[in-house]
MARLOKE-992137 format. One record per residue (C-alpha): x, y, z; residue in three letters. Coordinates in steps of 0.5 Angstrom, whole numbers. Last residue first. Layout:
BEGIN
bati X:X&Y:Y&Z:Z&zator:ala;
...
REM end
This chain:
BEGIN
bati X:372&Y:677&Z:373&zator:unk;
bati X:370&Y:684&Z:375&zator:unk;
bati X:372&Y:690&Z:371&zator:unk;
bati X:365&Y:693&Z:367&zator:unk;
bati X:365&Y:688&Z:361&zator:unk;
bati X:367&Y:682&Z:365&zator:unk;
bati X:360&Y:684&Z:369&zator:unk;
bati X:355&Y:684&Z:363&zator:unk;
bati X:359&Y:678&Z:360&zator:unk;
bati X:358&Y:674&Z:366&zator:unk;
bati X:350&Y:676&Z:366&zator:unk;
bati X:349&Y:675&Z:359&zator:unk;
bati X:353&Y:668&Z:360&zator:unk;
bati X:348&Y:667&Z:366&zator:unk;
bati X:341&Y:669&Z:362&zator:unk;
bati X:343&Y:664&Z:356&zator:unk;
bati X:344&Y:657&Z:360&zator:unk;
bati X:339&Y:660&Z:366&zator:unk;
bati X:334&Y:659&Z:360&zator:unk;
bati X:335&Y:652&Z:362&zator:unk;
bati X:332&Y:653&Z:368&zator:unk;
bati X:325&Y:654&Z:364&zator:unk;
bati X:321&Y:661&Z:362&zator:unk;
bati X:326&Y:662&Z:356&zator:unk;
bati X:326&Y:654&Z:355&zator:unk;
bati X:319&Y:653&Z:354&zator:unk;
bati X:319&Y:651&Z:346&zator:unk;
bati X:325&Y:648&Z:347&zator:unk;
bati X:324&Y:642&Z:352&zator:unk;
bati X:317&Y:642&Z:351&zator:unk;
bati X:318&Y:641&Z:343&zator:unk;
bati X:323&Y:635&Z:345&zator:unk;
bati X:318&Y:632&Z:350&zator:unk;
bati X:312&Y:632&Z:344&zator:unk;
bati X:316&Y:629&Z:339&zator:unk;
bati X:319&Y:624&Z:343&zator:unk;
bati X:311&Y:622&Z:346&zator:unk;
bati X:310&Y:621&Z:338&zator:unk;
bati X:315&Y:617&Z:338&zator:unk;
bati X:314&Y:612&Z:343&zator:unk;
bati X:307&Y:612&Z:340&zator:unk;
bati X:310&Y:611&Z:333&zator:unk;
bati X:314&Y:606&Z:336&zator:unk;
bati X:310&Y:602&Z:340&zator:unk;
bati X:305&Y:601&Z:334&zator:unk;
bati X:310&Y:598&Z:330&zator:unk;
bati X:315&Y:593&Z:334&zator:unk;
bati X:320&Y:591&Z:329&zator:unk;
bati X:325&Y:591&Z:334&zator:unk;
bati X:329&Y:596&Z:330&zator:unk;
bati X:323&Y:601&Z:330&zator:unk;
bati X:322&Y:599&Z:337&zator:unk;
bati X:329&Y:600&Z:339&zator:unk;
bati X:330&Y:607&Z:336&zator:unk;
bati X:323&Y:610&Z:339&zator:unk;
bati X:325&Y:607&Z:346&zator:unk;
bati X:332&Y:611&Z:345&zator:unk;
bati X:328&Y:618&Z:343&zator:unk;
bati X:323&Y:616&Z:348&zator:unk;
bati X:328&Y:615&Z:354&zator:unk;
bati X:332&Y:621&Z:352&zator:unk;
bati X:327&Y:626&Z:351&zator:unk;
bati X:323&Y:623&Z:358&zator:unk;
bati X:329&Y:624&Z:361&zator:unk;
bati X:330&Y:632&Z:359&zator:unk;
bati X:324&Y:634&Z:362&zator:unk;
bati X:325&Y:630&Z:368&zator:unk;
bati X:331&Y:634&Z:369&zator:unk;
bati X:328&Y:640&Z:367&zator:unk;
bati X:322&Y:640&Z:371&zator:unk;
bati X:326&Y:637&Z:377&zator:unk;
bati X:330&Y:643&Z:379&zator:unk;
bati X:324&Y:648&Z:376&zator:unk;
bati X:319&Y:644&Z:381&zator:unk;
bati X:324&Y:645&Z:387&zator:unk;
bati X:330&Y:641&Z:390&zator:unk;
bati X:332&Y:642&Z:397&zator:unk;
bati X:339&Y:643&Z:400&zator:unk;
bati X:341&Y:645&Z:407&zator:unk;
bati X:337&Y:640&Z:411&zator:unk;
bati X:335&Y:636&Z:405&zator:unk;
bati X:343&Y:634&Z:405&zator:unk;
bati X:343&Y:632&Z:398&zator:unk;
bati X:343&Y:625&Z:396&zator:unk;
bati X:337&Y:625&Z:391&zator:unk;
bati X:340&Y:632&Z:388&zator:unk;
bati X:346&Y:628&Z:387&zator:unk;
bati X:343&Y:622&Z:383&zator:unk;
bati X:339&Y:626&Z:378&zator:unk;
bati X:345&Y:630&Z:377&zator:unk;
bati X:349&Y:624&Z:375&zator:unk;
bati X:344&Y:619&Z:373&zator:unk;
bati X:343&Y:626&Z:368&zator:unk;
bati X:350&Y:626&Z:366&zator:unk;
bati X:351&Y:619&Z:364&zator:unk;
bati X:344&Y:618&Z:359&zator:unk;
bati X:346&Y:624&Z:356&zator:unk;
bati X:352&Y:622&Z:355&zator:unk;
bati X:349&Y:615&Z:352&zator:unk;
bati X:344&Y:619&Z:347&zator:unk;
bati X:351&Y:623&Z:345&zator:unk;
bati X:354&Y:617&Z:343&zator:unk;
bati X:348&Y:614&Z:339&zator:unk;
bati X:348&Y:621&Z:335&zator:unk;
bati X:356&Y:619&Z:334&zator:unk;
bati X:354&Y:614&Z:331&zator:unk;
bati X:348&Y:616&Z:327&zator:unk;
bati X:352&Y:621&Z:324&zator:unk;
bati X:358&Y:615&Z:322&zator:unk;
bati X:352&Y:611&Z:319&zator:unk;
bati X:353&Y:604&Z:323&zator:unk;
bati X:347&Y:604&Z:326&zator:unk;
bati X:343&Y:605&Z:319&zator:unk;
bati X:340&Y:611&Z:318&zator:unk;
bati X:333&Y:612&Z:318&zator:unk;
bati X:333&Y:617&Z:314&zator:unk;
bati X:338&Y:619&Z:308&zator:unk;
bati X:343&Y:624&Z:308&zator:unk;
bati X:344&Y:628&Z:301&zator:unk;
bati X:350&Y:630&Z:300&zator:unk;
bati X:352&Y:627&Z:293&zator:unk;
bati X:345&Y:630&Z:291&zator:unk;
bati X:347&Y:638&Z:291&zator:unk;
bati X:340&Y:642&Z:291&zator:unk;
bati X:336&Y:637&Z:294&zator:unk;
bati X:342&Y:634&Z:298&zator:unk;
bati X:342&Y:641&Z:301&zator:unk;
bati X:334&Y:640&Z:304&zator:unk;
bati X:336&Y:633&Z:307&zator:unk;
bati X:344&Y:633&Z:308&zator:unk;
bati X:344&Y:639&Z:312&zator:unk;
bati X:338&Y:638&Z:316&zator:unk;
bati X:341&Y:631&Z:318&zator:unk;
bati X:347&Y:635&Z:319&zator:unk;
bati X:344&Y:640&Z:323&zator:unk;
bati X:340&Y:635&Z:327&zator:unk;
bati X:348&Y:631&Z:329&zator:unk;
bati X:351&Y:639&Z:331&zator:unk;
bati X:345&Y:639&Z:336&zator:unk;
bati X:346&Y:632&Z:338&zator:unk;
bati X:353&Y:633&Z:340&zator:unk;
bati X:352&Y:640&Z:343&zator:unk;
bati X:347&Y:636&Z:347&zator:unk;
bati X:351&Y:631&Z:349&zator:unk;
bati X:356&Y:636&Z:351&zator:unk;
bati X:352&Y:640&Z:355&zator:unk;
bati X:350&Y:633&Z:359&zator:unk;
bati X:357&Y:631&Z:359&zator:unk;
bati X:359&Y:637&Z:363&zator:unk;
bati X:353&Y:638&Z:368&zator:unk;
bati X:354&Y:631&Z:370&zator:unk;
bati X:361&Y:631&Z:371&zator:unk;
bati X:362&Y:638&Z:374&zator:unk;
bati X:355&Y:638&Z:379&zator:unk;
bati X:360&Y:634&Z:384&zator:unk;
bati X:357&Y:630&Z:389&zator:unk;
bati X:356&Y:632&Z:396&zator:unk;
bati X:359&Y:629&Z:402&zator:unk;
bati X:359&Y:634&Z:409&zator:unk;
bati X:365&Y:636&Z:412&zator:unk;
bati X:364&Y:643&Z:409&zator:unk;
bati X:371&Y:645&Z:407&zator:unk;
bati X:371&Y:651&Z:404&zator:unk;
bati X:371&Y:651&Z:396&zator:unk;
bati X:375&Y:648&Z:392&zator:unk;
bati X:369&Y:645&Z:388&zator:unk;
bati X:367&Y:652&Z:387&zator:unk;
bati X:373&Y:654&Z:383&zator:unk;
bati X:373&Y:647&Z:380&zator:unk;
bati X:366&Y:649&Z:377&zator:unk;
bati X:369&Y:656&Z:375&zator:unk;
bati X:374&Y:652&Z:370&zator:unk;
bati X:367&Y:648&Z:366&zator:unk;
bati X:373&Y:647&Z:361&zator:unk;
bati X:368&Y:648&Z:354&zator:unk;
bati X:362&Y:651&Z:358&zator:unk;
bati X:363&Y:656&Z:363&zator:unk;
bati X:370&Y:658&Z:363&zator:unk;
bati X:371&Y:658&Z:355&zator:unk;
bati X:364&Y:660&Z:354&zator:unk;
bati X:366&Y:666&Z:358&zator:unk;
bati X:372&Y:668&Z:355&zator:unk;
bati X:369&Y:668&Z:348&zator:unk;
bati X:363&Y:672&Z:350&zator:unk;
bati X:368&Y:677&Z:353&zator:unk;
bati X:371&Y:677&Z:346&zator:unk;
bati X:364&Y:678&Z:343&zator:unk;
bati X:362&Y:684&Z:348&zator:unk;
bati X:368&Y:688&Z:346&zator:unk;
bati X:374&Y:690&Z:350&zator:unk;
bati X:376&Y:696&Z:355&zator:unk;
bati X:382&Y:695&Z:359&zator:unk;
bati X:381&Y:695&Z:367&zator:unk;
bati X:375&Y:699&Z:371&zator:unk;
bati X:369&Y:701&Z:368&zator:unk;
bati X:366&Y:707&Z:372&zator:unk;
bati X:358&Y:707&Z:371&zator:unk;
bati X:355&Y:713&Z:370&zator:unk;
bati X:348&Y:714&Z:373&zator:unk;
bati X:342&Y:708&Z:374&zator:unk;
bati X:345&Y:702&Z:374&zator:unk;
bati X:345&Y:698&Z:369&zator:unk;
bati X:342&Y:691&Z:371&zator:unk;
bati X:335&Y:691&Z:369&zator:unk;
bati X:338&Y:694&Z:361&zator:unk;
bati X:342&Y:688&Z:360&zator:unk;
bati X:335&Y:683&Z:363&zator:unk;
bati X:331&Y:687&Z:359&zator:unk;
bati X:336&Y:685&Z:353&zator:unk;
bati X:336&Y:678&Z:355&zator:unk;
bati X:330&Y:677&Z:355&zator:unk;
bati X:328&Y:680&Z:348&zator:unk;
bati X:333&Y:675&Z:345&zator:unk;
bati X:331&Y:669&Z:349&zator:unk;
bati X:324&Y:671&Z:347&zator:unk;
bati X:327&Y:671&Z:340&zator:unk;
bati X:331&Y:665&Z:340&zator:unk;
bati X:324&Y:662&Z:343&zator:unk;
bati X:321&Y:663&Z:336&zator:unk;
bati X:327&Y:660&Z:333&zator:unk;
bati X:326&Y:654&Z:336&zator:unk;
bati X:319&Y:653&Z:335&zator:unk;
bati X:318&Y:656&Z:328&zator:unk;
bati X:323&Y:651&Z:326&zator:unk;
bati X:320&Y:645&Z:331&zator:unk;
bati X:313&Y:646&Z:328&zator:unk;
bati X:316&Y:647&Z:319&zator:unk;
bati X:321&Y:641&Z:320&zator:unk;
bati X:317&Y:637&Z:323&zator:unk;
bati X:310&Y:637&Z:320&zator:unk;
bati X:312&Y:640&Z:312&zator:unk;
bati X:318&Y:636&Z:310&zator:unk;
bati X:320&Y:632&Z:315&zator:unk;
bati X:313&Y:627&Z:314&zator:unk;
bati X:311&Y:626&Z:321&zator:unk;
bati X:307&Y:620&Z:319&zator:unk;
bati X:311&Y:616&Z:314&zator:unk;
bati X:317&Y:620&Z:316&zator:unk;
bati X:317&Y:615&Z:322&zator:unk;
bati X:319&Y:609&Z:318&zator:unk;
bati X:318&Y:603&Z:320&zator:unk;
bati X:319&Y:597&Z:314&zator:unk;
bati X:316&Y:594&Z:310&zator:unk;
bati X:318&Y:596&Z:303&zator:unk;
bati X:312&Y:601&Z:301&zator:unk;
bati X:314&Y:604&Z:309&zator:unk;
bati X:309&Y:601&Z:314&zator:unk;
bati X:303&Y:605&Z:316&zator:unk;
bati X:301&Y:606&Z:324&zator:unk;
bati X:294&Y:611&Z:324&zator:unk;
bati X:292&Y:608&Z:318&zator:unk;
bati X:289&Y:610&Z:311&zator:unk;
bati X:296&Y:615&Z:309&zator:unk;
bati X:291&Y:621&Z:307&zator:unk;
bati X:288&Y:620&Z:314&zator:unk;
bati X:293&Y:618&Z:318&zator:unk;
bati X:297&Y:625&Z:316&zator:unk;
bati X:292&Y:628&Z:319&zator:unk;
bati X:291&Y:625&Z:325&zator:unk;
bati X:298&Y:625&Z:327&zator:unk;
bati X:299&Y:633&Z:325&zator:unk;
bati X:293&Y:633&Z:331&zator:unk;
bati X:296&Y:629&Z:335&zator:unk;
bati X:302&Y:633&Z:335&zator:unk;
bati X:298&Y:640&Z:337&zator:unk;
bati X:295&Y:637&Z:342&zator:unk;
bati X:300&Y:633&Z:345&zator:unk;
bati X:304&Y:640&Z:344&zator:unk;
bati X:299&Y:644&Z:348&zator:unk;
bati X:296&Y:638&Z:353&zator:unk;
bati X:303&Y:638&Z:356&zator:unk;
bati X:304&Y:645&Z:358&zator:unk;
bati X:297&Y:645&Z:361&zator:unk;
bati X:297&Y:639&Z:365&zator:unk;
bati X:304&Y:642&Z:368&zator:unk;
bati X:301&Y:648&Z:370&zator:unk;
bati X:299&Y:645&Z:377&zator:unk;
bati X:307&Y:643&Z:378&zator:unk;
bati X:309&Y:650&Z:379&zator:unk;
bati X:312&Y:656&Z:376&zator:unk;
bati X:313&Y:653&Z:369&zator:unk;
bati X:305&Y:655&Z:369&zator:unk;
bati X:306&Y:662&Z:371&zator:unk;
bati X:312&Y:663&Z:366&zator:unk;
bati X:308&Y:660&Z:361&zator:unk;
bati X:302&Y:666&Z:363&zator:unk;
bati X:307&Y:671&Z:362&zator:unk;
bati X:307&Y:671&Z:354&zator:unk;
bati X:311&Y:674&Z:354&zator:unk;
bati X:318&Y:675&Z:358&zator:unk;
bati X:321&Y:677&Z:364&zator:unk;
bati X:316&Y:675&Z:369&zator:unk;
bati X:317&Y:667&Z:371&zator:unk;
bati X:324&Y:667&Z:369&zator:unk;
bati X:326&Y:673&Z:374&zator:unk;
bati X:322&Y:669&Z:380&zator:unk;
bati X:326&Y:662&Z:378&zator:unk;
bati X:333&Y:667&Z:379&zator:unk;
bati X:330&Y:669&Z:386&zator:unk;
bati X:329&Y:662&Z:388&zator:unk;
bati X:336&Y:660&Z:386&zator:unk;
bati X:339&Y:665&Z:390&zator:unk;
bati X:334&Y:663&Z:396&zator:unk;
bati X:336&Y:656&Z:395&zator:unk;
bati X:343&Y:658&Z:395&zator:unk;
bati X:342&Y:662&Z:402&zator:unk;
bati X:339&Y:656&Z:406&zator:unk;
bati X:337&Y:659&Z:412&zator:unk;
bati X:340&Y:654&Z:416&zator:unk;
bati X:342&Y:658&Z:422&zator:unk;
bati X:349&Y:657&Z:423&zator:unk;
bati X:350&Y:657&Z:414&zator:unk;
bati X:356&Y:652&Z:413&zator:unk;
bati X:352&Y:648&Z:408&zator:unk;
bati X:348&Y:653&Z:405&zator:unk;
bati X:354&Y:657&Z:403&zator:unk;
bati X:358&Y:651&Z:400&zator:unk;
bati X:352&Y:650&Z:397&zator:unk;
bati X:354&Y:649&Z:389&zator:unk;
bati X:350&Y:654&Z:386&zator:unk;
bati X:354&Y:656&Z:381&zator:unk;
bati X:352&Y:664&Z:383&zator:unk;
bati X:353&Y:669&Z:378&zator:unk;
bati X:346&Y:670&Z:376&zator:unk;
bati X:343&Y:672&Z:383&zator:unk;
bati X:350&Y:677&Z:382&zator:unk;
bati X:346&Y:681&Z:377&zator:unk;
bati X:341&Y:684&Z:381&zator:unk;
bati X:335&Y:687&Z:378&zator:unk;
bati X:330&Y:683&Z:381&zator:unk;
bati X:333&Y:684&Z:387&zator:unk;
bati X:333&Y:691&Z:388&zator:unk;
bati X:326&Y:691&Z:385&zator:unk;
bati X:323&Y:686&Z:390&zator:unk;
bati X:325&Y:689&Z:397&zator:unk;
bati X:322&Y:685&Z:400&zator:unk;
bati X:325&Y:686&Z:407&zator:unk;
bati X:328&Y:678&Z:407&zator:unk;
bati X:330&Y:679&Z:400&zator:unk;
bati X:334&Y:684&Z:400&zator:unk;
bati X:337&Y:682&Z:406&zator:unk;
bati X:339&Y:676&Z:404&zator:unk;
bati X:341&Y:679&Z:397&zator:unk;
bati X:346&Y:682&Z:400&zator:unk;
bati X:349&Y:676&Z:404&zator:unk;
bati X:349&Y:673&Z:398&zator:unk;
bati X:354&Y:675&Z:395&zator:unk;
bati X:360&Y:680&Z:396&zator:unk;
bati X:361&Y:686&Z:391&zator:unk;
bati X:368&Y:689&Z:393&zator:unk;
bati X:370&Y:682&Z:396&zator:unk;
bati X:367&Y:678&Z:390&zator:unk;
bati X:364&Y:672&Z:391&zator:unk;
bati X:366&Y:666&Z:387&zator:unk;
bati X:369&Y:662&Z:392&zator:unk;
bati X:362&Y:663&Z:397&zator:unk;
bati X:364&Y:661&Z:404&zator:unk;
bati X:365&Y:668&Z:406&zator:unk;
bati X:359&Y:671&Z:403&zator:unk;
bati X:355&Y:666&Z:406&zator:unk;
bati X:358&Y:667&Z:413&zator:unk;
bati X:356&Y:674&Z:413&zator:unk;
bati X:353&Y:674&Z:420&zator:unk;
bati X:347&Y:677&Z:417&zator:unk;
bati X:341&Y:674&Z:422&zator:unk;
bati X:338&Y:669&Z:417&zator:unk;
bati X:333&Y:665&Z:419&zator:unk;
bati X:327&Y:669&Z:414&zator:unk;
bati X:331&Y:666&Z:409&zator:unk;
bati X:328&Y:659&Z:411&zator:unk;
bati X:323&Y:659&Z:405&zator:unk;
bati X:327&Y:661&Z:400&zator:unk;
bati X:324&Y:655&Z:395&zator:unk;
bati X:319&Y:659&Z:390&zator:unk;
bati X:314&Y:659&Z:396&zator:unk;
bati X:319&Y:663&Z:400&zator:unk;
bati X:320&Y:668&Z:394&zator:unk;
bati X:312&Y:669&Z:393&zator:unk;
bati X:311&Y:670&Z:400&zator:unk;
bati X:317&Y:675&Z:400&zator:unk;
bati X:314&Y:678&Z:394&zator:unk;
bati X:307&Y:678&Z:397&zator:unk;
bati X:310&Y:682&Z:402&zator:unk;
bati X:313&Y:687&Z:398&zator:unk;
bati X:317&Y:692&Z:403&zator:unk;
bati X:318&Y:700&Z:401&zator:unk;
bati X:324&Y:702&Z:404&zator:unk;
bati X:324&Y:710&Z:406&zator:unk;
bati X:331&Y:713&Z:404&zator:unk;
bati X:333&Y:719&Z:409&zator:unk;
bati X:339&Y:724&Z:407&zator:unk;
bati X:343&Y:728&Z:412&zator:unk;
REM end
């Protein structure tokens, strides 16, 4: 008879508890969580097995588990758990542990794991944009210059061609490259030893990706599956509306950014498509941008209200949860304040607000591979992986 010796990692258990899974030792394997989950497949139910691996300190098995990425964190399992073990929080904590060590430089992951690293995360972009501001101010002769016609134009200091555009292009594509490496590493971690039996018709990963994007992003259909799960008898706000508004706002603002960039750079070659900034409030692209900002605020308000009203006995929000909501709140508010101060002709407050807006936007994208926002990419990769091997 084959024997297998468990090698628990006690330090990993402690780290997992610190990351949000502090109640996992209460689990006594009644399987309520696996039954309660509307997304858990019958042939590989979760989060029951993940609770065992977490409690026993089986770091290698838990970190390579594809199922921790499939959880929508609806909280049904935590609400119904008779022991208050909070399986949903343990799953979230496991994902946070993967974020921390998945990509280099690992020091960013360490800073992103707790509030103690927040000053370092802030000081890097704060210093970067302060240097840009100081160099431009030396060239312009003022930290708060006006355009020749007396208007407030942020480009007088933060000139797009050789400050904002190059910095954010490097930041964005650098984050994309790190995410790509993280996805490849994650994909390799998912693969089991030996051969895998593929159930059902084989399709290319691109077709599976299209299906995932339709279910998870465009329609948010899977959120309906979670909302239609077992009745817990406890009121809990839906994440679908807030999540959907936030995703759509990002899509709109990304489209606006692409149009402005195309109009700016492409206009140098084809003058007919040139876009001048700052745009008037009646310009269609500006209207779309303001709609995106409004959707972002509404989505943030819905998600923040849901977290603040959750049952604290069954659900605990961790640093990663509040970091993402907080940084998006700061991006939205400083962006709106920048526009309001500019329209009100408040020179110094406008430039200060815009400076902080650049800082927080940089933080949002530069640290994306180690933040909960990276979940969007890693979870998509996990969903494509399981679909390729016969799971819906």
